TITOR-498927 format. One record per residue (C-alpha): x negated, y negated, z; residue in three letters. Coordinates in steps of 0.05 Angstrom, whole numbers, plus 5000, padded with zeros to 4 digits. Last residue first. Layout:
<rs>
XYZALA;...
</rs>
This chain:
<rs>
558212062208ALA;564911672206SER;569112312198LYS;565312662256LYS;566212052301GLU;573812012287LYS;574512752304SER;570812662368SER;575212082385LYS;581512502371ILE;579213082409ALA;577112682471LYS;584412362471ILE;587113032468LEU;582713272528ASP;584612632567GLN;592012802557ILE;591413492581ILE;587413302638ALA;592612732658THR;598313222654ALA;594813722703VAL;593113162752HIS;600312912746LYS;602713572763LYS;598513602825PHE;600812932847LYS;608213142844GLU;605713772884PHE;602513322942ASP;608513372986GLU;607714162985LYS;601014113015ASN;595914472971ILE;593515192966HIS;588615442917LEU;589316062880ASP;584716572844THR;583416962910ASN;582417752905LYS;579517732832SER;573517252851ARG;571217082783LYS;575716502779GLN;573316212847LEU;565916222822LYS;567815902752GLU;571615342790LYS;566115212842GLN;561015212786ARG;565114702746PRO;565314262803LEU;572214072835MET;572213342840LYS;573112902902ASN;578412392918GLY;582312862963GLU;577813362995LYS;576514032958ILE;575814642998TYR;579514493062LEU;579415203090PHE;586615503113PHE;587716023166LYS;590716683168GLY;585217043199ASN;584917603145LYS;589017263092LYS;583916723087PHE;587316113046HIS;582715643009LEU;584814923009TYR;586314322961SER;587013612989ASN;590613112941PHE;588512582892ASP;583713062859LEU;577912742822PRO;577812862745ASN;572813272703GLU;573413922734THR;580813952719SER;585114452759ILE;590314812724HIS;585515462717HIS;585715472797ILE;593015692800GLN;596915282854VAL;600315562916ILE;604715092958ALA;604314933032MET;609214713084ASP;612115373091PRO;605315693111ASN;602816363094ALA;607816563046ASN;606115983000SER;611515722961ASP;610515662887ILE;612514972858LEU;612614972782ASN;606714912735PRO;609114732663ILE;608515372622ARG;601815552596ASP;599615452523LYS;601914742522THR;606014392472PRO;605213652462VAL;611413222443PHE;610612532417THR;614211892436LEU;611711202414ALA;614910542442ILE;614009892403GLU;612509182420GLU;612508492392ARG;617308502338GLU;622008852377SER;623509552408GLN;620709952350GLU;621610682365PHE;615911112337VAL;616811852331THR;611912422341PHE;612013162329ASN;605913602302GLU;600213302339VAL;594612962309THR;598912402287GLU;599912242359ALA;592912062371TRP;593011562316GLU;599411272336GLN;597011242410PHE;590310812391HIS;586410892460PHE;586110512525LYS;583110952580ASP;589011292617THR;594011182669GLN;599711712677VAL;606611532698LEU;611712062717PHE;617912422692PRO;621612902739LYS;622513552701GLN;626113572635CYS;630014222631HIS;631114582568VAL;636714962533ASP;635114912458ILE;641514942411GLY;640214322371GLN;645413932409LEU;642114152472ALA;635313872446LEU;638813222439GLU;641913202507ARG;635413412544GLU;631512862504ILE;636812352524SER;636412522595GLU;628712472596ALA;629111802561LEU;634011552613THR;628811812672ASP;623311452630LEU;626610792628PHE;628910822703VAL;621411052720THR;618910432687GLY;614910382621LEU;613309612623HIS;613609132564PHE;610508502572GLY;606408492507ILE;606109032456GLY;604709752455GLY;607610322491ARG;606111082498GLY;610811662514VAL;608312352522PHE;613312922521PHE;610113462553TYR;609714242550GLY;614114792546HIS;618415162492ILE;622715752487LYS;622915992559GLN;624215302582SER;620114732608ASP;619213972595ILE;614513532631PRO;615612772615ILE;
</rs>
């Protein structure tokens, strides 16, 4: 569940354990509303953006949640539990930025693109001189580290464009990369402890 305000920004990650429980969109929407109400009672004005599901490799959520500052475990029954953790981010949650070049396109900052995960949307470079878009990374492909580095060094063009209809996929791409980085950190920490 992406959360964004002037004071705090990041993601509430929700994990489940047990048999037969599915984290559906209705559950996540209700949870997001509850989070907004609870934070409002604490004097924090926030907006939970549209929740979405992210698939990851299996990992021990509670161990991972214990590495971040705030987490709560809700026991649903004897056979399942829900864990909720807030992970603050350095940058604010990406918002849709309209492209001046085309009303159907949005601008995304390159630093948000992971080089470890394939994109599930097409990304384009925009050439201002001729007004055309060039398909840069096709859906299903990864941005290579050298591609990202090269684009970031170019001071004039550090943004990519995507179709506006793909913006939710982009936000999911960003959240997935954050989760995967945190999972790697916990695995690395466990390996160092056992060595």
